N, C-alpha and C positions, 0 to 999 in steps of 0.2 A: 462368662457371657458366651452364648452360643454363636458359633461362626455362621454368619449368614450364607456363606458359600456352601456350607453343608446343608443347612435347612432348605436352601433353594435348589439343591441338586435333584435330578430325577431319581425316582425310587430305584431303578436298575443300577445307576451309578453308585448309590449308597450301599446297596447290597453287595455289589462287586468289590467296593472298597473295604467292606467288613468280612469278606470271604477269606478264610485262612488260605495261605499260599499253597498248602498241600492239596487243597480242593481244586484250585486252578491248574496245578501241575497234573493231577489225576485226569481232569477233563482233557487237557492238551495231549496227554499220553494216549488216552483212548482214541481220540480223533486221529492221531498220527498212526496208531496201530490199524485203525479202520482203513486209512488211506493206503498204507503199505499193503495190506491184505487185498484190497480192491485192485491195486495195480498188479499184483501177482496173478489175479484172475482176469486181467484185461479189462477192468472196469474203472470208473471214476469213484472217488470217495462219495460224491453226491448220489451215487446209485445205491448206497447203503444208508438206511435210516437208523439213527441211534435212539433207542428208548432207554432212558435212565430209570432203572428199577428203584422206586422210591419207597417201597413197602417198609414199614416200621420207622422210616426217617421222619424227623419233625418237620413241620411246614417251613420253619425258618431255614433249615438246611436245604430243602428243596428249592426255595426261592433264591438262595444263594447260587445254586447250580444253574437255575434259569437265568440269573444275571450274567453268568459266564457264557451264555449263548445256547444252552440246551433248551429245546422247545417242546420236547415230548417225553412224557413220563409214564411209568407203568405201575399199577397197584394190583395187589392180590386179593383184596377183600373190599366188597362194596361198602361195608360199614366204615372202614378206615377212609375210603375215598370221600364218603359223605362229610366227614369231619374235616379232612385235610384240603380237599380241592378248593372250596371257597376261601379258606384261609390263605392258601398259596396265591390265589388270584388277588386277594387283598394286599398281600405283602409284595408281590411282583409287580402290581399295577397293571396287569394285563392277563388275558386268558392264555392258557397253554393247551397243548394237545395231551389227552389222557387215554391210555389203553388199559383195558381190563385183561390181565395176564394170568390170573389165578383161577382155580376151580370156581365155577359159578353155580349156585343153587337156583333151582327154578323159581323159588319164591323171592329171589332177589333180582329177577330180571327187570322188573319195571323201574326200580331206582337205578339200576345199572345203566339202562338206556338213557336216563337223564343226565348221567355223569360222564360217560365214556364214549369217545368217538369211534373206537374200534374195540370189539370184543375178540381177543385172540384165542380164547380158550373154549371154543364150542366143541365139546368132546363127544357129543352123541346126537342122534337124530331127535331124541326127545327134547333135548335142550334147544336145538334149532327150532323145533316146532313151538316151544314155549316163547322163544324170542319173537317168532313170526306172529303169534297170537297177541302179544303185548306191544308190538311195535306201533300199533294204532295209526297205520297209514304212512309212517315214515320208513325209509329204507335203513334198516339196521345193518351196519357194515361189520362183517365177521371174518375170522379165519377158522378153518377146521383143524382142530388139534389131533395129531396122529401120534400113536404110541408104537414104537418098534421093539419094545422089550418083551419079556416072557412072563411078567407078573400079571396074572389075570385080574388082580384087584386094582390095577392102575387105570385111571381114566384115559380116554382117547379112542378115536376111531382106529380099528386095526386096518392095515393097508389093503389087504385083499377085500375086506368087506366094504371099504370105502369106494373102491372101484365099482362095485355093484350097486351101492346104495346112494352114491352121490346125486343121482338124478332126483331123489326124494328131496334132498336139501336144496338143490339148485332150483327145484320147482316150487318152493315155498314162497308165499307172498311176503312182501316187506323185508326180504332178506337179500343182502348184497354180499355174496361170497367173493372175497378178494384173493384168497390163496390158502396156504397151509402153514401150520405151526407145529414144531416139535421141540422136545427136550431130550437130549441124549440120556439114556438110562444111567442112574447113579452108579458111580464106580467105573464108567467106561474109560478105556485107554484112549489116547489120542487117535489111534487108528480106528478103534471102534466108533468113536464119536464122528470121525470123518465119514465112516461108512454109513452111519445113520443119516447124516446130512445129505450125502449123495443119494441115498434111497428116497429121501423126501423130495429132492429135486426131480428124480426120475418118476416118482409117483405123480407129482404135479404135471410133468410133461405127458404122462399117460392119460391123466384126466383131461388135459387140454386137447389131446388127440381124440378122445371119446366124446367130449362136449365142447366142440369148437366155438360155440357162442358164449361160453362162460368166460368171465374175466377172472383169471387166476394168476395175477402178476406177482403176488407177494409170497415170499418164503421167509417166515420168521423162525430163525434158528440160531443158536449160539448165545452163550452167556459168558460171564467173566472168565471162566477157565478154558473156554474153547471157541470164543467168537471169531478169532482169526481163521481157524479151520472152517467154520461155517461160511465165512465170507468167500474163502477160496472155493467152496463148493456151491456158491450161488446165492447165499443169503441176501435178501433185500432189506431185512430188518434184523437187528441184533438187540438183545435185551441185557443191558449191562448194569449191575448194581454195585457190587463190592469194589470193582476197579475204579469206580467214581467216588462212592460215598465212604469207602473204607469198610471195616467190619460192621456187620448189620447191628443196628441198635437193638437193645433188649427192651422188652416191655416191662 
């Protein structure tokens, strides 16, 4: 016989009850780490937004993390988001916040706008123009992705060019630029990663000085291996996957 207390329980309570203990431990550990790093930089934990990177994770696992109080998730591919986001909403019993954090092809802009509240990975003027053209009167909220490495093939605005070209993006219709995003180059040491995060903050501050009417509050930087450093250097958004979900699921 099915226990009526279980069948009548809210969806969130059921999900939390079935979440493995290690998942709750991981979420608690990440939140504590965020709070400690924020305190070291003279801020509150509430000043740093957690985006749980859910790419390749099944909808059921994402819904379990949502039941533990995480409200914001990040996906790398529009196609995966199209399949996953409605299913997570169904399982969780409520809508959540979703960020696009991976490279975005211009032919995927329209469905992306219908799924994600924030596009963090706007890495070129051409992509910003495509978003503006397809936003259809609504304000698309974006971050500008900046690359500080020396690989010419990697996407992202280059810092010096962005200082000169930002006015083109800021002048586009239907675009709401909220700040900057970066990823520390692969293989960076802790000191090198910290230097990248510091440079992103300094670039944001330089853009604020040059374009005082722009709203550039957000700095999205830091992932599982380096998010405490990013917070100490001023991150307002961190993108954490492995430290929450464990090793990435394979396809």
